[in-house]
C-alpha positions as CSV (number, residue, x, y, z in Angstrom):
1,Q,-136.9,-138.0,122.6
2,V,-135.3,-135.8,120.3
3,Q,-133.7,-132.6,122.0
4,L,-132.1,-129.8,120.3
5,V,-129.6,-127.2,121.0
6,E,-129.3,-124.1,119.3
7,S,-126.0,-122.2,119.2
8,G,-124.0,-119.1,117.0
9,G,-126.5,-116.5,117.8
10,G,-125.4,-112.8,118.6
11,L,-124.8,-109.0,117.5
12,V,-124.1,-108.3,113.6
13,Q,-123.9,-105.3,112.1
14,A,-126.0,-105.6,108.6
15,G,-124.2,-106.7,105.4
16,G,-122.1,-109.5,108.2
17,S,-123.1,-113.3,108.9
18,L,-123.9,-115.7,111.3
19,R,-124.2,-119.4,111.6
20,L,-126.5,-120.9,113.6
21,S,-125.8,-124.6,115.0
22,C,-128.5,-127.4,115.8
23,A,-127.2,-129.9,118.0
24,A,-129.6,-132.7,117.3
25,S,-129.6,-136.0,120.0
26,G,-131.8,-138.5,120.3
27,P,-134.0,-141.1,118.2
28,I,-133.1,-139.3,114.4
29,F,-134.5,-141.0,111.3
30,R,-133.3,-140.5,107.8
31,W,-136.5,-139.1,106.6
32,Y,-137.0,-136.8,109.6
33,I,-137.9,-132.9,108.4
34,M,-134.9,-130.5,110.2
35,G,-136.5,-126.8,110.0
36,W,-135.4,-123.2,111.5
37,F,-137.9,-121.3,112.7
38,R,-137.5,-117.9,113.5
39,Q,-139.8,-114.9,115.4
40,A,-139.2,-111.5,115.7
41,P,-141.1,-109.2,118.8
42,G,-144.7,-108.6,118.0
43,K,-144.8,-110.9,114.7
44,E,-146.2,-114.7,114.2
45,R,-142.8,-117.3,114.6
46,E,-142.0,-118.4,110.5
47,S,-140.4,-121.0,108.6
48,V,-136.7,-119.6,107.2
49,A,-135.6,-123.2,105.7
50,T,-136.1,-127.1,106.3
51,I,-133.8,-129.8,105.2
52,R,-134.5,-133.8,104.7
53,W,-131.9,-135.7,107.1
54,S,-131.7,-137.7,103.9
55,G,-131.5,-136.4,100.9
56,S,-130.4,-132.8,99.3
57,S,-134.3,-131.3,99.2
58,T,-134.4,-127.9,101.4
59,Y,-136.9,-125.3,101.1
60,Y,-136.4,-121.3,102.0
61,V,-138.7,-118.4,102.8
62,D,-138.1,-116.2,99.8
63,S,-136.9,-113.2,102.1
64,V,-133.9,-115.5,102.8
65,K,-133.3,-116.9,99.6
66,G,-129.6,-116.2,98.1
67,R,-129.0,-115.1,101.8
68,F,-129.6,-118.1,103.7
69,T,-128.6,-121.7,103.7
70,I,-129.4,-124.8,104.9
71,S,-126.9,-128.2,105.8
72,R,-126.2,-131.0,107.7
73,D,-123.7,-133.1,108.9
74,N,-124.8,-136.2,109.9
75,A,-122.1,-137.9,111.0
76,K,-122.1,-134.9,113.4
77,N,-125.9,-135.1,114.2
78,T,-126.1,-131.4,113.5
79,V,-128.0,-129.1,110.7
80,Y,-126.6,-125.3,110.4
81,L,-128.0,-121.8,108.9
82,Q,-125.7,-120.3,107.0
83,M,-127.2,-116.8,107.0
84,N,-125.2,-114.1,104.6
85,S,-125.5,-110.3,103.5
86,L,-127.8,-110.2,107.6
87,K,-130.7,-107.6,107.5
88,P,-132.0,-105.7,110.4
89,E,-134.9,-107.4,109.4
90,D,-133.7,-110.6,110.3
91,T,-133.2,-109.9,114.0
92,A,-135.0,-112.3,115.8
93,V,-135.4,-115.6,117.9
94,Y,-134.1,-118.5,115.8
95,Y,-135.5,-121.7,116.9
96,C,-134.0,-125.3,115.0
97,A,-137.4,-127.7,115.5
98,C,-138.3,-131.3,114.0
99,A,-140.9,-133.1,112.2
100,Q,-141.0,-136.9,111.9
101,R,-142.3,-136.6,108.4
102,L,-142.9,-134.0,105.5
103,G,-145.7,-132.0,106.3
104,G,-146.2,-133.3,109.6
105,E,-146.2,-131.4,112.6
106,Y,-142.9,-129.8,114.7
107,N,-143.1,-131.9,117.9
108,Y,-139.4,-131.2,118.9
109,W,-137.8,-128.1,119.4
110,G,-135.1,-125.7,121.0
111,Q,-134.4,-123.6,123.4
112,G,-134.0,-121.1,120.1
113,T,-130.7,-118.5,120.0
114,Q,-131.3,-114.9,119.5
115,V,-129.7,-113.0,116.3
116,T,-129.8,-109.4,116.4
117,V,-128.2,-106.9,113.4
118,S,-127.9,-103.8,113.3
119,S,-128.0,-100.9,111.1
């Protein structure tokens, strides 16, 4: 059973930065896909960024390209989301999730961490 624990959320002014961390435990395999999602009040959850445990392939939603960077530290079993130039519309609960294959369902989810960007 994969377990995911997010940290690093908080309150920041527009233009500021935050780094989210997702510590994974359990059987993580190199072909697994790790993703960051977010859900704002009254909105559907959206995929923000994804990365494989092996390789360098990444995906970003258009609204965060050039501002957010997803990365991983395999030795620490941790995935990061560096968020720069934050905007009020980035305010949401951010979740870390894991899929067992590319294009597969995200079966494992963290508890979420709140990110609030003030204008």
